[in-house]
C-alpha positions, 0 to 999 in steps of 0.5 A: 569525626566520621559523622562530622565529615558526612555532615560536611559532605552533605552540606557541600552537596546541598550547597552545590545543588542550590548554586546549580538551581540558582544558575539555572533559575537565573538563566530561565529568568533571563531567557524569559526576559529575552523572549519577553522583549524579543522581536518576533516576526511570523507571518502565516498564510491566510489559508491554514488548511491541509489536505489529508495525506498531504506532504507538508512542512512547518515552513509551508505556512509561513510567509515571512519570519525573522529567523531560522526554523530549528526543525522544519519537520513533516506535519502528520496529516493522517487525521481530520480536524484541527492540528496544532503545529508547534516549532522553535526558531532562532531569531535575528538576535539569536534568541530561541522562540517557541511558536505554534499555529493550527492547521485544519486537515480536511479530505476533499476527495470524493469517494470512488464507485468502480462502475462503468456505464452499465451493469447487468444482472439476471432476473430474480438475482439475489444481489444487493447492488450497493454491496456488489458494486465497489464503493470506497473512500480514501478516509471514510471506512464506511461511506454512504452508498445508495441507488437513486432511481427505481428498478425491478429485479424481478422484471427484465428491462433497462433501468437508468439509475445513479449510484450515489456515494457520500463520505463523512466530509460531505464529498460526493460521487454520482455515477449514471448507469444503466442496470440491465435485468436480463433473463438468464441464458439457457445452458447448452450443456458440456462439451462431449467431444473431448476438446483440443489439447492445443495450447492457444498462442502465447508470448514466447519468453524469448520475445520478452528478452529480445524486447525488454532485456537490457543492462538495467533489466532482468527477465524472469517469471512468477509461478505457483502449483498451477504451472505444475512440475517445473523443469528449472534446468530448462528455465535457466537454459531459456534465460529465466534470470529470477523467479517469484514463487507463491509460498501460500495463502489462506482458504478465504477470509479467516480461513486456515493457512496452507502452503502452495503445493509446489513451493517446497520443491520450487524453492529447493530447485531454484536455490540449488541452481542459485537462481534469484528467488522472491516471494508472493502471498495471496492475502485475505487480510482485512485488518493490521493484526491479520496481515501481521499474523500472515507475515509471521506465518510466511516467515516460518515457511521460508526459514532456511531458504535463500530469498534474494528478491522481495516478498510481495503482498498480493491483495485482490479482494475487490469483489467484496471490498465493501464488506470489509469497511476499510478506507483506502488508507486503512487498506494501505496501512494493512499492506504497510504492516505486512511489509514491515515485518519483513523489513524488521526480519532483514528482507525486502518487501513490495506491493503487488497490484494492477495498474488501475487499482494502483492508480485509483485505490492504493496510497503511496507506501515506502515500499516498491511496486510490483506492477501488473499490466498486460500490455506491450508498453505500460502507461503507468506513471507511478514508480515500480520496480517489477513489471508483470507484463503478461499472464500468457507467457510461454517458456521451455520447462513449463507447460501452459501459461506463465506470467513474465516479469521484467525487473528494473535493477537498482531503481524504481522505473 
């Protein structure tokens, strides 16, 4: 009897599955019939090309469609070459229709040659110009860089040359310049007179408050071991509203990590006074893996401390950039990988750099910018949340130079 009941149950289940299968099969046949006889109007633009890293959506290439796109998503343009763009739309008869088109992702941006109208070297210098002069590209990690023209590094003189850079897409930059080969100046020896202990004039912190303090800004400083022992009580009395502390760095590329000699002392004093603290790390990372390793090392150093402000990625290895074989996209990806670690750990992150490199090298990220530009009024047109406006600030509590920073609260400037 028990076996008979089990058999009946199995037969019922199989029957139900068959019925369900038939229903789905009929629906699919009906859907295929609908699609086969549906009115499909999807007219595309004649030019189906997109720029590398351009911000485009599915609908940007459709000039006429008899319905509504279901998911008008952003197209990934991080890789050159053909890109299939698949989408679905509901036509006027309420039929869901699958469509696709192919874009060609192209790079039309020429390489960057970081060079003025002249370059000077000493006679018999052991220097390779194509390695020393920064040459990079937004996509190509190893553009072809060459010097066009003849010169003799062993003979003093002026040599008219052209620096030519070509990327894998065939984009070319040619920059004419004069190479000055000069005899080295003889050394005059050191100063045996002892020298003055008087500091050169700098920008008083009170002037920064007077000129830049508003209800939407805070005025602060960034410091490291180079500022020596800092009196935080005097800083607070002087009106310093936040500090950004160097946590450490590595001893060059692939070097060992070290903690800034004053970091522990500085952060403990700032925390004791409830002074908001941010962090920066001078990185030599030339890969995502190394940047992530940097970030994880920092997390260990800041554990247990109160960090109110962002942790900054500070990368300034421009003098040997060519050795890294990095595109600007690759470099920005390194910074993003670093900052993503802190986002996952519950911290804020930001990218530190000077105006010129922000404009010409770094690509846009999802993180705020800490702009370095030493002027009274910056001309930087991009968005930034912090502005390092000078490196020769003067504030009570620190002997010597200090960087003064403006923080724009609750928004990018």
